FITITOR-789358 format. One line per 10 residues: number of its first residue (from 1); their letters; for each residue y, z, x of N, C-alpha, C. Coordinates in steps of 0.1 Angstrom, whole numbers, plus 5000, padded with zeros to 4 digits. Layout:
<mitors>
NUM = A = Y/Z/X/Y/Z/X/Y/Z/X  ...
</mitors>
This chain:
<mitors>
1 = MPLPLSSAPR = 2919/9632/7211/2929/9621/7207/2926/9612/7214  2921/9596/7209/2922/9584/7218/2931/9578/7224  2931/9573/7234/2938/9569/7245/2943/9557/7236  2957/9551/7237/2958/9539/7231/2954/9528/7242  2952/9515/7235/2945/9502/7241/2957/9497/7247  2955/9493/7259/2966/9487/7267/2967/9472/7261  2974/9462/7261/2978/9446/7257/2967/9440/7260  2958/9439/7271/2947/9432/7275/2935/9432/7268  2928/9449/7269/2920/9450/7257/2920/9446/7243  2933/9447/7236/2937/9444/7225/2936/9428/7220
11 = RRAACFLRRF = 2938/9421/7232/2939/9407/7230/2921/9401/7229  2914/9410/7239/2900/9406/7239/2894/9408/7229  2897/9422/7219/2891/9423/7208/2895/9414/7196  2905/9411/7197/2914/9401/7186/2905/9391/7188  2900/9383/7201/2893/9371/7202/2880/9373/7199  2873/9385/7201/2857/9388/7195/2858/9386/7180  2869/9392/7173/2867/9392/7158/2870/9379/7150  2875/9371/7161/2877/9357/7155/2866/9348/7155  2861/9348/7172/2846/9345/7170/2837/9349/7161  2835/9359/7156/2826/9366/7149/2831/9362/7133
21 = ALLRPPHITA = 2843/9355/7130/2846/9351/7118/2839/9338/7120  2840/9330/7130/2835/9320/7132/2819/9318/7129  2812/9329/7135/2798/9326/7137/2791/9333/7123  2798/9338/7119/2791/9349/7108/2783/9336/7096  2773/9341/7095/2765/9333/7082/2771/9331/7070  2765/9321/7060/2772/9318/7049/2771/9327/7039  2761/9337/7037/2758/9347/7031/2769/9359/7035  2775/9361/7046/2783/9370/7049/2799/9368/7042  2801/9352/7046/2813/9345/7041/2813/9348/7025  2800/9346/7018/2805/9347/7002/2805/9362/7000
31 = RLKPQAHRAH = 2800/9373/7007/2805/9386/7003/2818/9389/7007  2823/9385/7018/2838/9387/7023/2849/9377/7014  2843/9363/7009/2854/9356/7004/2845/9351/6990  2845/9361/6980/2835/9356/6969/2845/9345/6961  2856/9346/6960/2865/9334/6952/2861/9322/6958  2867/9321/6972/2867/9307/6980/2853/9299/6979  2840/9311/6982/2829/9306/6979/2824/9300/6969  2827/9304/6955/2825/9301/6941/2834/9288/6942  2845/9288/6947/2853/9276/6945/2846/9263/6951  2840/9265/6964/2835/9257/6970/2820/9249/6961
41 = QKKVKTTASL = 2812/9258/6956/2800/9253/6949/2804/9244/6935  2817/9252/6932/2821/9240/6919/2825/9228/6923  2831/9230/6933/2834/9214/6939/2823/9207/6942  2811/9211/6948/2798/9205/6950/2793/9198/6941  2794/9207/6930/2789/9206/6918/2796/9194/6908  2809/9195/6912/2817/9185/6903/2814/9171/6908  2814/9168/6923/2811/9157/6928/2801/9150/6927  2789/9162/6926/2774/9156/6923/2773/9150/6910  2777/9157/6902/2779/9150/6885/2785/9135/6884  2794/9131/6894/2800/9120/6889/2790/9107/6892
51 = PLIRRPARPM = 2789/9098/6882/2781/9085/6881/2782/9078/6891  2771/9075/6894/2769/9062/6908/2773/9052/6903  2782/9041/6908/2786/9031/6905/2778/9022/6915  2773/9009/6905/2763/9000/6917/2772/8987/6912  2774/8981/6927/2779/8968/6925/2769/8959/6921  2775/8951/6913/2766/8938/6909/2760/8927/6924  2747/8926/6922/2743/8916/6932/2750/8906/6932  2753/8899/6948/2761/8890/6948/2751/8876/6944  2758/8866/6938/2750/8854/6933/2746/8844/6944  2733/8842/6944/2726/8832/6956/2735/8820/6961
61 = APRKFFVGGN = 2739/8817/6969/2746/8806/6973/2735/8791/6968  2741/8783/6965/2735/8771/6962/2730/8765/6973  2716/8759/6975/2710/8750/6983/2719/8738/6989  2721/8738/7003/2730/8723/7003/2718/8715/7007  2723/8705/7002/2714/8690/7001/2713/8687/7016  2700/8679/7019/2696/8679/7034/2690/8666/7034  2693/8660/7041/2691/8645/7045/2687/8644/7059  2676/8640/7064/2667/8640/7075/2663/8626/7076  2667/8618/7089/2661/8604/7093/2653/8604/7104  2640/8602/7101/2629/8601/7113/2627/8589/7116
71 = WKCNGTGDDV = 2633/8583/7127/2633/8572/7133/2621/8567/7140  2608/8578/7140/2595/8577/7144/2595/8568/7157  2587/8562/7163/2585/8556/7175/2590/8543/7177  2605/8539/7173/2613/8530/7170/2626/8528/7178  2629/8516/7181/2642/8512/7187/2643/8510/7199  2656/8507/7210/2660/8504/7222/2672/8513/7222  2678/8515/7234/2691/8519/7237/2698/8513/7230  2699/8498/7226/2711/8490/7217/2710/8493/7204  2696/8495/7199/2694/8500/7188/2701/8512/7182  2699/8522/7191/2707/8535/7190/2722/8532/7187
81 = KKIVTVLNEA = 2728/8526/7197/2741/8523/7194/2743/8517/7180  2738/8506/7176/2739/8501/7165/2737/8510/7149  2729/8516/7152/2723/8527/7143/2734/8536/7140  2738/8542/7152/2749/8555/7151/2762/8549/7148  2767/8535/7152/2780/8532/7147/2782/8528/7131  2769/8526/7127/2766/8525/7112/2773/8541/7106  2765/8547/7112/2763/8562/7106/2781/8567/7109  2789/8564/7123/2798/8572/7122/2813/8566/7113  2810/8552/7110/2817/8545/7101/2816/8550/7084  2805/8554/7082/2801/8555/7069/2812/8568/7063
91 = EVPSEDAVEV = 2817/8563/7051/2823/8576/7043/2809/8579/7035  2807/8595/7035/2795/8602/7029/2804/8613/7025  2795/8622/7017/2801/8636/7012/2802/8643/7024  2810/8654/7020/2814/8662/7033/2802/8672/7038  2807/8679/7047/2794/8688/7054/2792/8703/7043  2801/8702/7031/2798/8714/7024/2788/8707/7012  2787/8694/7010/2779/8690/7001/2765/8687/7007  2765/8680/7018/2753/8675/7027/2748/8677/7039  2737/8683/7044/2736/8684/7060/2729/8672/7063  2731/8664/7074/2725/8653/7081/2721/8654/7093
101 = VVSPPFVFLQ = 2708/8653/7093/2703/8650/7108/2694/8641/7110  2695/8634/7123/2687/8622/7122/2679/8624/7140  2665/8620/7137/2657/8624/7151/2653/8611/7154  2656/8604/7168/2650/8597/7173/2641/8596/7187  2636/8588/7186/2625/8594/7200/2634/8603/7211  2620/8609/7218/2628/8620/7226/2637/8611/7238  2634/8600/7242/2641/8593/7253/2653/8589/7246  2658/8590/7238/2670/8584/7234/2677/8601/7225  2674/8611/7226/2680/8621/7222/2694/8627/7226  2694/8625/7241/2708/8625/7246/2718/8614/7242
111 = QATGLLRPDF = 2715/8602/7245/2723/8592/7239/2727/8594/7225  2716/8595/7217/2724/8598/7205/2730/8612/7200  2730/8619/7206/2738/8633/7209/2752/8630/7213  2753/8620/7223/2768/8618/7229/2771/8611/7222  2764/8602/7210/2776/8591/7206/2778/8592/7191  2766/8603/7185/2767/8606/7169/2782/8613/7164  2786/8612/7155/2798/8620/7148/2793/8634/7146  2803/8644/7148/2803/8657/7149/2797/8664/7138  2795/8657/7126/2789/8663/7115/2774/8660/7113  2769/8650/7122/2754/8652/7119/2751/8656/7130
121 = AVAAQNCWVR = 2738/8659/7126/2730/8668/7141/2719/8659/7144  2711/8664/7155/2702/8656/7161/2689/8665/7159  2674/8658/7159/2663/8665/7158/2653/8661/7165  2644/8664/7172/2638/8662/7182/2623/8660/7172  2613/8650/7175/2603/8649/7162/2592/8657/7165  2592/8666/7177/2581/8673/7180/2584/8684/7190  2574/8693/7193/2577/8701/7205/2564/8710/7206  2561/8716/7222/2551/8721/7224/2552/8733/7216  2536/8739/7216/2533/8750/7210/2538/8764/7216  2540/8763/7228/2545/8775/7239/2550/8773/7250
131 = KGGAFTGEIS = 2555/8784/7256/2566/8776/7271/2559/8765/7281  2568/8757/7286/2563/8748/7292/2556/8748/7305  2546/8741/7309/2539/8744/7320/2531/8730/7326  2517/8733/7324/2507/8721/7329/2502/8717/7314  2513/8711/7308/2511/8703/7295/2515/8689/7295  2509/8681/7302/2511/8668/7307/2516/8661/7293  2528/8653/7293/2534/8648/7282/2541/8653/7268  2539/8667/7269/2545/8676/7262/2557/8680/7265  2572/8680/7254/2581/8684/7252/2583/8700/7250  2588/8710/7258/2589/8724/7251/2604/8727/7244
141 = AEMLVNLQVP = 2601/8736/7235/2611/8740/7227/2621/8746/7237  2620/8750/7247/2631/8755/7257/2638/8744/7264  2634/8733/7267/2639/8721/7269/2649/8712/7259  2644/8715/7244/2653/8713/7237/2665/8719/7233  2665/8733/7237/2673/8738/7234/2685/8736/7249  2679/8734/7258/2685/8732/7270/2695/8718/7270  2687/8709/7262/2696/8698/7259/2708/8702/7247  2706/8712/7238/2716/8714/7230/2711/8703/7216  2696/8703/7213/2694/8699/7203/2687/8708/7191  2696/8708/7182/2691/8719/7172/2682/8724/7163
151 = WVILGHSERR = 2674/8712/7162/2663/8707/7153/2653/8700/7160  2642/8703/7153/2627/8697/7155/2620/8696/7141  2612/8683/7142/2601/8682/7132/2592/8688/7134  2583/8693/7127/2570/8699/7130/2561/8697/7121  2547/8693/7121/2535/8694/7112/2537/8680/7103  2543/8672/7111/2546/8657/7102/2529/8654/7099  2529/8644/7090/2518/8640/7085/2508/8628/7093  2517/8622/7103/2513/8614/7110/2506/8621/7124  2513/8630/7128/2505/8640/7139/2494/8649/7133  2493/8655/7118/2482/8663/7114/2471/8649/7114
161 = ALLNESSDFV = 2472/8637/7108/2461/8629/7107/2456/8621/7120  2468/8617/7129/2464/8613/7139/2461/8618/7154  2467/8634/7154/2461/8637/7164/2455/8649/7159  2453/8653/7149/2443/8665/7143/2448/8679/7146  2461/8677/7141/2470/8691/7144/2466/8700/7131  2461/8710/7133/2456/8719/7124/2471/8726/7119  2468/8732/7105/2475/8741/7098/2481/8754/7108  2470/8760/7114/2472/8770/7121/2481/8767/7136  2476/8755/7139/2484/8750/7153/2498/8745/7148  2500/8741/7136/2515/8735/7133/2524/8749/7129
171 = ADKVAYALAQ = 2516/8761/7123/2523/8771/7118/2527/8779/7136  2518/8779/7143/2519/8784/7157/2535/8779/7164  2537/8763/7160/2542/8757/7164/2560/8760/7157  2559/8762/7150/2570/8767/7139/2576/8778/7144  2567/8788/7145/2571/8803/7150/2575/8802/7162  2572/8796/7175/2574/8798/7187/2590/8789/7187  2589/8777/7178/2601/8770/7179/2615/8781/7171  2609/8784/7162/2622/8795/7157/2624/8808/7168  2613/8809/7177/2619/8822/7185/2628/8819/7195  2628/8805/7195/2636/8798/7209/2649/8795/7205
181 = GLKVIACIGE = 2652/8796/7189/2665/8794/7185/2665/8780/7177  2656/8773/7180/2655/8759/7166/2654/8760/7156  2659/8752/7149/2660/8750/7134/2648/8740/7128  2635/8745/7119/2625/8738/7119/2623/8729/7105  2622/8713/7107/2618/8707/7095/2603/8710/7094  2597/8719/7088/2585/8718/7087/2577/8711/7075  2567/8702/7080/2563/8692/7071/2549/8694/7065  2547/8694/7051/2531/8698/7047/2529/8685/7036  2517/8684/7033/2512/8673/7026/2497/8672/7025  2492/8666/7014/2477/8662/7014/2476/8650/7018
191 = TLEQREAGTT = 2459/8650/7020/2455/8632/7021/2453/8625/7008  2455/8614/7008/2451/8605/6997/2435/8610/6989  2426/8613/6997/2417/8620/6990/2417/8631/6985  2425/8643/6992/2426/8654/6986/2433/8655/6972  2443/8643/6972/2450/8643/6960/2441/8637/6950  2433/8629/6951/2427/8620/6940/2414/8630/6937  2411/8643/6944/2399/8652/6942/2408/8664/6933  2420/8664/6932/2429/8670/6922/2430/8686/6933  2431/8685/6943/2433/8695/6952/2446/8699/6961  2457/8689/6955/2471/8686/6959/2477/8704/6962
201 = MEVVAAQTKA = 2480/8711/6951/2483/8725/6951/2477/8734/6963  2466/8730/6961/2457/8740/6972/2459/8738/6986  2459/8726/6989/2465/8720/7005/2475/8725/7006  2486/8721/6999/2500/8724/7004/2500/8736/7005  2496/8750/6996/2496/8760/6994/2488/8765/7007  2481/8763/7009/2474/8765/7025/2480/8764/7036  2486/8755/7033/2494/8748/7048/2508/8756/7049  2514/8760/7037/2526/8768/7035/2522/8784/7041  2511/8787/7036/2505/8802/7038/2502/8802/7053  2499/8794/7058/2498/8791/7074/2510/8797/7080
211 = IAEKISDWTN = 2521/8789/7074/2533/8792/7082/2539/8805/7079  2537/8812/7066/2542/8823/7060/2534/8834/7068  2524/8831/7074/2517/8846/7078/2523/8846/7094  2531/8833/7099/2533/8835/7112/2551/8841/7113  2555/8836/7103/2571/8840/7102/2575/8848/7094  2586/8855/7094/2590/8864/7082/2603/8860/7079  2614/8853/7090/2626/8848/7085/2627/8833/7082  2631/8828/7069/2628/8813/7065/2645/8806/7065  2653/8815/7072/2665/8810/7069/2672/8796/7077  2660/8794/7088/2662/8780/7097/2650/8772/7093
221 = VVLTYEPVWA = 2645/8772/7081/2633/8764/7081/2636/8757/7068  2632/8743/7070/2632/8733/7057/2620/8726/7058  2618/8727/7042/2599/8727/7040/2600/8713/7036  2588/8704/7040/2594/8689/7036/2578/8685/7031  2575/8680/7018/2568/8677/7014/2570/8664/7012  2559/8655/7020/2558/8640/7023/2548/8631/7018  2538/8633/7009/2528/8622/7008/2538/8614/6996  2533/8598/6999/2541/8587/6992/2536/8588/6977  2526/8589/6974/2518/8590/6960/2527/8601/6949  2534/8610/6957/2542/8619/6949/2555/8615/6940
231 = IGTGKVHDGL = 2560/8605/6944/2576/8600/6944/2576/8602/6929  2586/8607/6921/2593/8612/6912/2587/8621/6901  2575/8628/6905/2570/8636/6898/2577/8649/6898  2580/8653/6909/2586/8668/6908/2577/8679/6909  2567/8675/6906/2557/8688/6904/2551/8698/6914  2551/8691/6926/2549/8697/6938/2558/8705/6942  2570/8703/6942/2581/8707/6947/2582/8722/6939  2581/8720/6924/2582/8732/6916/2572/8740/6919  2559/8735/6923/2544/8746/6925/2549/8753/6938  2554/8746/6949/2559/8752/6961/2570/8763/6958
241 = RKWLQANVGP = 2581/8760/6949/2585/8771/6948/2583/8783/6945  2573/8782/6932/2568/8791/6925/2557/8799/6936  2551/8792/6947/2540/8798/6954/2549/8808/6965  2563/8802/6969/2569/8810/6975/2574/8823/6971  2580/8821/6957/2581/8836/6950/2574/8843/6947  2561/8838/6947/2547/8849/6942/2546/8857/6958  2545/8846/6967/2537/8852/6980/2545/8853/6992  2560/8851/6989/2569/8853/7003/2579/8865/6996  2584/8858/6985/2595/8868/6981/2605/8859/6971  2613/8865/6963/2618/8856/6951/2633/8849/6958
251 = AVAESTRIIY = 2640/8858/6971/2650/8855/6981/2646/8844/6987  2637/8842/6991/2630/8830/7001/2628/8819/6990  2623/8822/6981/2620/8808/6973/2634/8802/6967  2641/8812/6963/2654/8804/6960/2664/8799/6970  2662/8803/6982/2672/8798/6994/2664/8789/7002  2652/8788/7003/2648/8778/7010/2649/8762/7005  2650/8750/7013/2650/8740/7009/2638/8732/7011  2635/8728/6998/2622/8720/6997/2627/8702/6997  2621/8696/7006/2627/8684/7004/2614/8675/7004  2617/8660/7002/2607/8654/6999/2609/8641/7010
261 = GGSVNGANCK = 2595/8638/7015/2593/8628/7027/2583/8616/7024  2584/8614/7010/2578/8600/7010/2585/8587/7014  2585/8578/7003/2590/8565/7006/2606/8567/6999  2615/8569/7003/2628/8570/6998/2636/8561/7005  2644/8553/6995/2647/8542/6998/2664/8544/6990  2669/8535/6991/2681/8532/6984/2684/8528/6970  2672/8524/6968/2670/8522/6952/2666/8532/6946  2654/8540/6947/2655/8555/6942/2657/8565/6946  2667/8569/6957/2673/8582/6958/2681/8588/6952  2691/8585/6943/2695/8590/6932/2686/8595/6921
271 = ELAAQPDLDG = 2675/8590/6918/2665/8594/6909/2659/8606/6912  2655/8607/6925/2649/8615/6930/2658/8631/6933  2671/8624/6938/2679/8637/6938/2684/8643/6929  2682/8640/6915/2685/8647/6903/2673/8655/6898  2663/8657/6905/2650/8669/6902/2655/8682/6907  2657/8693/6898/2658/8702/6900/2653/8710/6915  2642/8707/6916/2636/8718/6929/2632/8707/6941  2641/8697/6942/2639/8686/6954/2654/8688/6959  2657/8692/6973/2664/8695/6981/2672/8685/6986  2663/8674/6989/2669/8663/6998/2657/8654/7000
281 = FLVGGASLKP = 2656/8650/7015/2647/8638/7019/2647/8641/7032  2635/8636/7036/2634/8633/7051/2628/8617/7053  2636/8609/7056/2636/8595/7054/2630/8589/7063  2621/8580/7064/2614/8570/7073/2624/8560/7078  2614/8545/7072/2619/8534/7080/2634/8532/7073  2638/8537/7061/2650/8534/7055/2663/8541/7063  2660/8550/7073/2667/8555/7081/2670/8545/7091  2664/8537/7095/2669/8527/7105/2679/8515/7103  2680/8516/7086/2687/8505/7080/2699/8513/7076  2709/8503/7072/2723/8510/7062/2722/8518/7052
291 = EFVDIIKSAT = 2709/8513/7045/2709/8518/7029/2707/8533/7032  2706/8542/7046/2704/8554/7049/2719/8562/7046  2729/8553/7045/2741/8557/7041/2741/8558/7025  2734/8553/7016/2735/8552/7004/2725/8567/7001  2715/8566/7009/2705/8579/7004/2714/8591/7008  2726/8593/7020/2733/8602/7022/2742/8607/7010  2745/8594/7001/2756/8596/6992/2747/8600/6979  2736/8600/6977/2731/8606/6967/2730/8621/6968  2736/8629/6977/2738/8643/6974/2749/8645/6963  2758/8637/6960/2768/8636/6953/2759/8640/6936
301 = VKSASA = 2746/8632/6936/2739/8634/6924/2736/8648/6920  2731/8654/6934/2725/8667/6933/2736/8679/6930  2749/8677/6936/2761/8682/6934/2767/8682/6918  2765/8670/6911/2771/8666/6897/2763/8674/6888  2750/8678/6893/2738/8683/6883/2737/8697/6887  2743/8703/6894/2744/8720/6898/2753/8725/6889
</mitors>
């Protein structure tokens, strides 16, 4: 006759059985509780058969109009004060409608930054292709970041023509500046000889391709086409957007601002602003004059036609 178990062994046996129940494989569970197992299978099947709900894609935000003023190699400290005073007192469209960036010479960057209204930004006119060092006369991207200068113009036609900056060199500059946290106004454009030879789109596509091969994020890039003889056509801007769509992607083509850098002034800015694939201007000589305010106001033409 078996002896009765004491309370302690009984507790150990009960604990063992509970552990066994937790560790047993699924096929044993199915044999022990067939009804519960079938109910579980039915639940899984029902869930899997539910239709997938796809949310519609969010519409792309409209491209904000961009007006840049390139002061080039002009002015004195007193001139900076006068120009900034005109800008500070001007009534222009809100930041929601237009982004305004002015680009004084390097020596006036801090002065302009300190005086300029907070809804306008400042850009440098160039920066070096890599970290600073033994490069006499150059300004590094890190220096601009340290001065809290958010924008830089790179690849301007005058530097390409006068200083022989190649497309690959400009592309390296763009990539390095972006990597340091700067926003870039990247300039492209053909020479008069290339235009007369009918190779405009091939040239600007090659210049854009050089940049596209060095960067993957176009969020902080404004593309500027600037030859003077293309005023009023709009064909190059449309061609550039199609090139971006085919070679970089539809999202980049839709979101990247492509602006015009030719001879924009107060008289022709509204007509130009109305073109569908033109998202603003990089203004030269007129940015030193009060008519620059009229060019900024042309953003309302784009808003009305949107």
